[in-house]
N, C-alpha and C positions, 0 to 999 in steps of 0.2 A: 358634497360638503367640505368646506376650506381647511387647509391644514392648519395644525394649532400654530398659535403665535410662538415664536421662538423666546425663550426667557433671556433676559439681558445677562451679560457677564456680571459677576459681582464686582464692586468697588472695594479694594483692599490695600491698605498702607501698612507698612511696617513701622512699629514704634520707633522715634528718632533714637540716634545714638548720643549718648552723653557721658561725660565722664571717663571712667576706666575703658568703657566699652568704644568710645570713639578713639580713644589713644591707642588701642590694641589694634582695631581694625585699620587704622592708618599705618600703623607701623608694619602689619603683615602685608598690606599693599605696598607698601615701599620696598618692604624686602623681595617680594615677588616680581615687582616692576623695574627695580634700580638695576639689577645685576644681568651682564651680558656675557655668556650665554645664560639662560634661567637657571635658577638654583635647583639643584638636586632635591628629590622629594625628601631625602633623609635630613636636610637642613631645617625643614618645617617641624621637625620633633619638638623642639622647644614651644613652639606655638599651640600644637594639637591639644594638650591637657586644659587649656584655657579658652579654646574656641568652642563656646557655646551656640546653640542654634540661631539665637538672635544675630551674633557677631557673624557666623557663617553666612546666614541669610543676607544681611547687608553687603557684604563681600561678594556675593553670587549675583547680588542685584544687578550690579555694574561691575562685572568681573575685569581684572586686569587683563591685559594681552598677554597671555603665557600658553604654553602648550596645554590642551584640554586634559591630559592625563594628570597634570600637575594639580590642576582644579580637582579634579575626581579624587586625587590622593587625600583632600582634605576632609572627605565625607567620612565619617564613623561608620562603624557597620553594627546593626543595620542603620541604614541613614535616614535622619530624621525627615519627613515629608516635606516640610516647608523649604529647607535649603536645597533638598532633592530635586523638588519641583521647579525652583530658581534655576539650579543647574542645567535641567533639561532644557528649559526655555533658552538659556544662554547659549547652548551648543548647536553647533549644525545638526540637522536631522540624522546624517549617517553617524556621527560620534555618539549621539543620544541613544541611536538603537544599539550600538556596539555596549554602551554603558548599561542599558536596560537588559541586555542578553545575559549579563553576569549578576544584576541587581534587582532584577524584576522580584518583587514581593511575592512570596509563596503563600502567605497566609491571607484570607479573604479581607480581615480587617485592615492589615497594612496595605493591601492595593487601594481597597476604598479610602483610605487616608490621603494616599499619593495621587489618586485620581480627584479627589476633592480639592487639594491644594493646587494642582495643575490647574483647574478650573478658576480657583481663587485668585490665583497670581497671573492669569492669564493677561488681563488688562495692564496689570502693574508692569509685567515683563516687557509688554509692548510700548511701553513709555505713555500710556494713557491715550494712545491711538486705537488702531484696529487690534482684533483678538490674535494673540500669537498661538494660533492653531497648530502649527507643526508638531510642537511637542506632545500634544494630545494625540495627534494623527499617528506620531512614531510610537507612542505607548499602545495604541490599537494595534498596530502592525506588529510590535514587538511581542504582545499577547498571543496573537495569532500565529506568529512563526514559532512560538514555544508551545503550540497545541493548547494554548488555555483559552478555550473558544467562549467560555461563560465570562471571563475577566474582558476578552475582547469585545463581547457583546454590551456589557456595561459601559465601556468606554465609547462604543459607537452610539449607544442611545444618549449618553451624556453630551457628546458632540451635537448630536441631532437636536436635542432639547434646546441647546444654545445656538442654534443656527449655524454650527461650523459643520463642514463637510470634509470627509476623510477624501485623500487622493484616490483615483481608481487604482493605482499600484497597490495602495493598502487594502482596498477592497478584494484585489485579486489575491493577496497573500491569506486572507480570511478564507475565501473560497478553495483555494488550494489546500488549506489546513484541514477544511471540512471534508474534502475528498480523501485526503490522505489519511484522515481517521475512520473512513467508511461511513461517514454522515452526510450523503448527498442529499438528503431531506433538508438538512441545516443550509447547505450552499444554495437550495432553490428558495429557501424562506428569505434568506438574506439578499438575495438577487432581487427579490421581490421589493425588498426594503429599498434597495439601490435605486430601483426604477422610480419609486414614489418620491424620492430625495432628489431626482433629476440628475443623479451621477451617471455619466455618459459612459458606457462601457466601450472596452477595446477589444480587439481580436482575440486577446488572451482570455478575457473575461467570457466572451461568447465560447470559445472552443471548451472551456472549463465546463459552462453550464450545458453545453451538448452533453459532456461526458456525465454530468450530474443527472441530467432526464434519462439517459440511456441506462444508468446504473439503476435508476428507479423503475425501469420497464417503460417508461413515458416516451416511447419513441416517436410516437406522433406529434408531441409537444416538441421534441428536439427537432424533426423535420421542419415543423413551424417556424422554430428559432433559425434555422437555416435559411429559410425562405426571407426572413425578416432581417437579416444582419445587413445587406445594404442599406434598409432605410434608417438604420442607426449609424450608417456612415463607417460601417466595419466591413472590411473585405473577408469574403470566404477564402480560406486557405485549404491547402492539401489536408492539414490536420482536421480541419472541419468536416470535410467530406469522409475521411478515413474513420473518424469517430462513429457517423452514422452508418456507414458500410459495416463496421465491426457489429453493431448492434443488430443489423439486419442479417448478418451471417450468423450470429449466435441464435437465430431462430424469431427474432421479432420483426417478421415482416418478409422473411425469406431471402433466397439468393437472387431471386428475379429482380426484387426491389434493390439488391445491392449492385447488382449488374447495371440497372438502369441509372443508378446514382453515379456510377464510375461513368457511364456514357454522357452523362449531364455534366460533369466536372469536365470532361474532355472539351464538351462544347464551349463551355466558360472559359477555355484558355487555362484550366488549371490541370497540369499533367501529373497522372497519376504517379506515385513512387513505389518503391520496394514493397512499403508497407501496405499500400493499397492492393497490389498483385498478391502478396502473401496472404492477406486477411481473405481475399475471395478464394484463392487456392485451397485454404485451409477449410474454408466452408463447403467447397465442391468436393474436396477428399473426404470429409466427414459423411457427406450425403453419397459418397461412393460414385460420384459422377467424374471419374478419372479421364475420360475423353476430353471434357471442357476444360479440366485442370491443366492437361498437357497443352490444350491449345493456347491458355493464358500463358504458359510458360515459352511457347513460341513467340507470342505477342511481346512477351518482355523484351526478348532479342531484339526484335523488329525496332520497338520503341527505344532501344539502347538503355534498358532499365536492367542492370546486372542483377541475375538471379544469386542469391546467398546460400549460406548454409541451411539458414532457416526453410527457404525456398525448397531445396531439393529434400530436406528431412521430412517435410509435409508429403511430397510426392512418394518418397520411399514408404512412409507408414500407410498412405492410401492404398498402394499396391499390395504391400504386406497384409493388410486387413482383408484384401479379396482373395487372397491366397496366391497372389501372383510374385512368388519371389525372384522369378528371371527377370521380369521388368524392373523389379525394385534393384536388382544387381545392375542392369544396365544404367539406372539412373545414378548409382553409385560411382560407376565408371565415368559416366558424363561428369559428374561433379568432379572427380579427380583431374580428368581431362582439362576442365576450366579452372584448374589451379587453386580449388576450394580444400580446405582441410576437413576431414571427417572428424566430428565431436563425438561425445559419449552418447548423444542422442542417436546420431547415426547409426553407430554399432549397436546399440540396444535394440533398434529397430529391426535390423537385419538377423541379429541373434534371435529375436522373438520370431520373426518369420520362419526361420529354419527350425526352432523349437516346436512351434505349433505344427510343423510336419514331422515331429520326432526325428530330425536330422541331428542329434546332439553331437555327434563328433565334428560335423562340419562348423557347428556354431562354437566348438571350442578351439576350433582354428581362428576364428574370428576374435575370440577371447586372447588369444595369444599374440595377434596382431595389435589389439587393443593395448596390450600390456608393452610391445615394442614401442609404441607410439607415446608411451609415458601417460597414458589416460587411465584413471582409477576405475575399476567398477564400482556401480553405486546400486542402490536398492532395485532399480528397475533391470539393471542386470541380472541380478541372482534371481529376481522374481520370472524373468525370461527363461532361466537356465532350469528352474525348478520346473516350469511349465513343459520344457523338454522331456525332464525324467518322468513327469506325470502321463506324458502321451506314450513313453516307453514303458509305463508302469515299473520304474525303477526307484521304488519308495525308499531303499537305504540312501542312495545318492541324493534324493530330493531332502531327507531329513539332515544329511550332512550340509549340504549347501544352506539349508534353512540355520542350523548352527554356526555356520561360518558368517552368513550374513548377520546374526545377532552379535557375535563376537567383534565384528567389524563396526559396530556402532549403528546399525541401520535398525530400523523398526519394521518387520514385515507388515504388511496391511493384512485386512481378514481374507481377501482373495487368495494371497499366498499361502496362509495357513490352511483354507478351504482345500487348496489343489494338494497339499501335502497329506491331509487326511484322507482325501479321496483316493490319493494313490496308495495309501496303506489298506484301504477297504477293499480296493480292487484286487490286491495281493492276498486278500483274507488275513494280513497281519494286524489283528483289532488290538493287541497290546501297544503297538506302536502308535496306532490311530489313538488310544486313549491318552497316551502320552502328549500328543499333540493337541488334543482337545482341553487336556487339563492347561496346557499352555494358553490357550484361547480363553478359557474361561478366567485364568490368572489376570489376563489384561482386560478384563471386563467386556470381552466382546462377546455378543449374543450370536450363536449359531444361526442360520437362516434354516426354513423348513426343508429345502433341498439336500443340506448336509444332514440334519438330523435324521431325516428319512434313511438316506444312503448309510449312514452309520449304524441307526438302531435296527433297520432291517438287515443288516449284514451281520449284527450281533446274534440277531434271532435266528437267522439261517444257520449260523455257525454253532449255535447253542452256547454261546459266550455271553449271555445278559448279565452274567454276575460281574462282569468288568464294569458294567456302567454305574454299578454301587461306588467305584473310585471317583467317577464323575460327581456322583450326587454329594459327597463329602467336598469336593472342590466349590460345589456351588451351593454353600450352606443357606444362602438366602432363597434359592430356588427361583431366581427371578431371570436367570440367563436360559436355562432349560426347562420348559413346563413339565410339570409332573406327569402328564399322560404320556410321555414318551419312555419313562421308566415302567409304567406299569403296563405298557402295550395299547392303551386306550386310543393313542393317536389316529389309529387305523379306523377306529368307528366314526362314521360321518358325523358331522357336527362338533365333536369332541376338540378336534385340533383348533378350530376356528374360536371355541370358547376359550382355550388356554391362551390364546393371543389377545 
């Protein structure tokens, strides 16, 4: 099916100036052009009350050679669409973009008026020759830069309808905005329109589209696009490969595909960078394949790609998750030896490793070291220390840290609350457990089955089920804790499933 025929740009002429209008515009043009240096904006004050849209439009149709900010100062607020459109046509694209960043219409009706007048005056502004497309293209990119995708889409459709095409840089701005707004499906749909309009993508376009496909889980489409890039005359870069490698490492294809793609980029003469190695090392550590992760670290040094703080932090975390705190400490020593600064992530991971083994005193030494380096504990620091006191069943200290955490402005997550409740239950301090459970309900968090079983089983064995009534009053709607837990019917097979 052939593409629809482009609509011709409208023919539009301004009503001629006569009488007072002509005298006024001639006087203002003379005032702007005669003085050197150009007049100050304040000197225009006597003219502004009598500057009607028609007079301003005639002035801006053939603007005098004065600084652009001086012309912009003639616009009232909000600017009338006709003179505003003529001014945008007369300015260089960069200056038009700057002007639109502050004067882009907020209301839909005003935007429609401006878009209409830009099209209406395009042929007029071009002197009757070709279309003055840059101003409409600038409007399209300005809308995208301001995250106004619906308005940008209207501008794009208007351009396409009249046979005008935006620059690829403007298209990139739109795609970037869609990704920034977490709308990869819009980016993909727009890219399809780009291809239909025969707008040639560049490397930046292709790399963003790889990210869009990966964000949608369409990794096969991303891999196909990577293969097709040379056909478009677009070179594959390290960013292109890294985007797809990251998708594979997130589980869309697995680590084998990620390693194979790394080998492929090396064959094509595209050297892996720190991001490439870090992405694969992160995937290996997540899968607890620490031997391969350490081999990649060695390879980084051989290839003269400097491991950074992120690299070592991932390796430390991988060893900690395996309970291998000794190796984690050795990685930390190597990190310091190589002149890298330990950050809060490094300390939090090391503290967590010690706390998982119940070595709270050793973790407090790290906390002191953290303070000496001028680093502030964050939510993860507190959560790790609370884990340590859960391991040693020190419920009072765990609660104290939870309160300090809240007073410091951090918001404990559900797992942190769960650990504190569990610590109280293990110590058979159910009054304390009830207080923390109330806090959980007050934050509209629904306790999971494991915590509810531990809590209500403990109350039942201690013959303190009456304490649960305080929870029932805190959960007035009864939506966070099913009623079967208060009655004890959750122990009956099938009742618990019905409750959820």
